[in-house]
C-alpha positions as CSV (number, residue, x, y, z in Angstrom):
1,M,-12.5,13.4,12.0
2,P,-13.2,12.0,15.3
3,Y,-10.4,9.6,16.5
4,V,-11.8,6.7,16.1
5,Q,-12.9,7.3,12.6
6,L,-9.6,8.7,11.5
7,A,-7.8,5.4,13.7
8,A,-10.0,3.2,11.4
9,L,-9.8,5.1,8.1
10,L,-5.7,4.6,7.8
11,A,-5.6,1.2,9.6
12,A,-7.6,0.4,6.5
13,L,-5.1,2.5,4.1
14,A,-2.5,0.7,5.8
15,T,-3.8,-2.9,5.2
16,V,-3.7,-2.5,1.1
17,G,-0.1,-3.4,0.7
18,P,-0.5,-6.7,3.1
19,F,-3.8,-7.4,1.1
20,S,-2.3,-7.4,-2.0
21,I,0.4,-9.3,-1.2
22,D,-1.6,-12.0,0.9
23,T,-5.3,-12.2,-0.5
24,Y,-4.5,-13.8,-3.8
25,L,-1.8,-16.7,-2.5
26,P,-4.6,-19.4,-2.2
27,A,-4.7,-19.3,-5.9
28,L,-2.0,-18.7,-7.3
29,H,-2.1,-22.2,-8.4
30,A,-5.8,-21.9,-10.1
31,I,-4.3,-18.9,-11.5
32,G,-1.7,-20.5,-13.4
33,A,-3.6,-23.6,-15.4
34,E,-6.4,-20.8,-16.3
35,L,-3.3,-18.6,-18.1
36,G,-1.5,-21.7,-18.9
37,A,1.4,-20.2,-16.5
38,T,4.2,-22.0,-15.3
39,T,4.8,-22.0,-11.5
40,N,7.5,-19.6,-11.3
41,E,5.6,-17.1,-14.3
42,T,2.9,-17.4,-11.8
43,Q,5.2,-16.9,-8.4
44,Q,6.6,-13.7,-10.7
45,T,3.1,-12.0,-10.0
46,L,4.7,-11.1,-6.6
47,T,7.6,-10.1,-7.2
48,A,6.6,-7.7,-10.0
49,Y,4.1,-6.2,-7.0
50,M,6.8,-6.6,-4.5
51,L,9.8,-4.2,-6.1
52,P,7.3,-1.5,-7.7
53,M,6.2,-0.5,-4.3
54,A,9.7,-0.6,-2.8
55,L,10.7,1.9,-5.4
56,M,7.6,3.9,-4.8
57,V,7.4,4.0,-1.6
58,L,9.8,6.5,-1.4
59,W,8.1,8.5,-3.6
60,H,4.8,9.0,-1.6
61,G,5.8,10.8,1.0
62,A,7.6,13.3,-1.3
63,L,4.4,13.4,-3.7
64,S,2.4,13.9,-0.5
65,D,4.7,17.3,0.8
66,A,4.1,19.0,-2.4
67,L,0.9,18.1,-3.7
68,G,-0.9,17.3,-0.5
69,R,-2.1,14.0,1.5
70,K,-5.6,13.8,0.2
71,R,-5.1,13.9,-3.1
72,V,-1.4,11.4,-3.9
73,I,-4.2,8.8,-1.6
74,V,-7.1,8.8,-3.5
75,V,-5.3,9.6,-6.8
76,A,-3.3,6.3,-5.9
77,M,-6.5,3.9,-3.9
78,L,-7.9,5.6,-7.8
79,L,-5.0,3.5,-9.9
80,F,-5.2,1.1,-7.3
81,T,-8.4,0.4,-8.6
82,A,-7.9,-0.4,-11.9
83,A,-5.1,-1.8,-11.6
84,S,-6.9,-4.9,-9.6
85,L,-9.0,-4.1,-12.8
86,V,-7.1,-5.3,-15.1
87,C,-5.8,-8.1,-12.9
88,V,-9.9,-8.7,-13.0
89,F,-10.0,-9.1,-16.8
90,A,-6.4,-10.8,-17.8
91,D,-6.2,-12.9,-20.1
92,S,-2.7,-13.7,-19.9
93,I,0.1,-14.3,-17.6
94,R,1.8,-11.3,-18.8
95,M,-1.2,-9.0,-18.6
96,L,-1.9,-10.0,-14.7
97,L,2.1,-9.1,-14.3
98,V,1.2,-5.3,-15.5
99,G,-1.6,-5.3,-13.3
100,R,0.7,-6.6,-9.8
101,A,3.0,-3.9,-11.5
102,L,0.7,-0.9,-11.1
103,Q,-1.2,-2.3,-7.8
104,G,2.6,-2.1,-6.1
105,I,2.8,1.6,-7.5
106,S,0.0,2.7,-5.7
107,A,-1.0,0.4,-2.7
108,G,2.1,1.8,-0.7
109,A,0.5,5.7,-0.6
110,G,-1.7,4.5,2.6
111,M,0.5,3.2,4.5
112,V,3.1,5.7,4.0
113,V,1.0,9.1,3.8
114,G,-1.1,7.7,6.4
115,R,2.5,8.1,8.7
116,A,2.6,11.1,7.5
117,I,-1.0,12.1,8.4
118,V,-0.4,10.7,12.0
119,R,2.9,13.2,12.1
120,D,0.6,16.1,11.0
121,L,-1.9,16.3,13.6
122,H,0.1,14.9,16.6
123,E,3.0,14.7,18.4
124,G,4.2,12.5,21.3
125,P,2.5,10.5,23.2
126,A,-1.1,11.0,21.0
127,A,0.9,9.9,17.3
128,Q,2.5,7.3,19.7
129,R,-0.6,5.7,20.0
130,L,-2.5,6.7,17.0
131,M,0.3,5.2,15.3
132,S,-0.1,2.0,17.4
133,H,-3.1,1.5,16.3
134,V,-2.6,1.9,13.0
135,S,0.1,-0.9,13.6
136,M,-1.9,-3.6,14.9
137,A,-4.2,-3.0,12.1
138,F,-1.1,-3.6,9.6
139,A,-0.1,-6.2,11.9
140,L,-3.5,-8.2,11.4
141,G,-3.5,-7.9,7.8
142,P,-0.9,-11.3,7.0
143,A,-3.6,-13.2,8.8
144,L,-6.7,-12.1,7.6
145,A,-5.9,-11.9,4.1
146,P,-5.1,-15.6,2.8
147,I,-7.8,-16.6,5.5
148,L,-10.4,-13.8,3.5
149,G,-9.0,-14.5,0.2
150,G,-9.6,-18.1,0.6
151,W,-12.8,-18.6,1.1
152,I,-13.7,-15.8,-2.0
153,F,-11.7,-18.1,-3.9
154,S,-13.3,-21.1,-3.1
155,V,-16.7,-20.0,-4.2
156,F,-16.1,-17.2,-6.6
157,G,-12.5,-17.9,-8.3
158,W,-9.6,-16.5,-8.3
159,R,-10.9,-13.6,-10.7
160,A,-13.1,-12.4,-7.7
161,V,-10.4,-12.0,-5.1
162,F,-8.8,-8.7,-7.4
163,I,-12.6,-7.5,-7.7
164,F,-12.9,-7.6,-3.9
165,L,-9.6,-5.9,-4.0
166,A,-11.1,-3.5,-6.9
167,L,-14.1,-2.4,-4.2
168,L,-11.8,-2.1,-1.5
169,G,-9.9,0.5,-3.4
170,V,-12.8,2.7,-4.7
171,A,-14.1,2.2,-1.3
172,L,-11.3,3.5,0.7
173,A,-10.7,6.7,-2.1
174,A,-14.4,7.4,-1.9
175,L,-13.7,7.6,2.4
176,T,-11.0,9.1,2.0
177,A,-12.4,12.6,-0.4
178,W,-15.5,12.2,2.1
179,K,-14.1,12.1,5.5
180,L,-10.3,12.8,5.5
181,P,-9.2,16.3,6.4
182,E,-6.1,17.5,4.3
183,T,-3.5,17.9,7.2
184,H,-1.0,19.3,4.7
185,P,-2.0,23.2,3.7
186,P,-0.7,24.6,0.6
187,E,1.8,26.8,2.8
188,A,3.6,23.6,3.9
189,R,4.2,22.3,1.2
190,H,7.7,21.2,-0.6
191,S,8.7,21.6,-4.0
192,L,8.9,18.6,-6.5
193,H,12.1,20.7,-8.0
194,P,15.3,18.1,-8.7
195,V,17.5,20.0,-7.0
196,E,15.4,20.5,-3.9
197,L,14.7,16.7,-3.5
198,A,18.2,15.6,-3.9
199,R,19.3,17.6,-1.1
200,R,16.2,16.6,1.0
201,Y,16.9,13.0,0.7
202,G,20.5,13.6,1.1
203,Q,20.0,15.2,4.7
204,V,17.4,12.1,5.0
205,L,19.8,9.2,3.9
206,T,23.0,10.7,5.6
207,S,21.5,10.6,9.3
208,R,22.8,7.8,11.2
209,G,19.7,7.5,13.2
210,F,17.0,7.4,10.5
211,L,19.9,4.8,8.6
212,L,19.5,2.6,12.4
213,L,16.3,2.7,13.1
214,T,15.7,1.7,8.8
215,F,18.4,-1.4,8.9
216,A,16.4,-2.4,12.1
217,V,13.0,-2.2,10.7
218,S,14.3,-3.9,7.6
219,F,15.6,-7.1,9.4
220,N,12.5,-7.3,11.0
221,F,10.1,-7.9,7.9
222,T,12.8,-9.1,5.9
223,G,13.2,-11.8,9.1
224,F,9.5,-12.4,8.3
225,F,9.0,-12.8,5.0
226,L,11.8,-15.1,5.0
227,Y,9.9,-17.1,7.5
């Protein structure tokens, strides 16, 4: 796959998370008004998304190690599409919360597995170059998503925002299935056996270098979201 196409696809997959968070924010008041929800209940749609996403990013990588990168991304994007359609047809705040939780479960796969694909294909400066291009798109997502969401909402209403997200999910699933090569061959895959998983997670979570980098990035993102 040519470098430009690969970078564009991985960047698009990485932006699914930020777009899911920020695209619908301009429509929060309208969502609450139509579904008869309080301000607190409407804001909980963000929490319903973030918590499952935070938990599932710990598992997307393990699943792709065992099942292959391409398969995990395609299934996750199809689940994201289905979750977005649940949001489109939500007739209550509870149904919308379910849809948002399903979005959270699936949206992070592109970001996590995309980084694994970079490491599968490149090392050193080449990997850093590709990762930097993907990170640029990821950083632009929170800035562009509310603007795009505001345009869609103002013209077509808040349900159209989730139609857009559903179309994004199915487009990325199709492009991944069609264009993205499998970068993690069967002979390099790992078992999902609980003992093996516990051993590997134990190695990671006891690595001082990993923990320091994790806290550094976490504090950076925490400051951003608090701001």
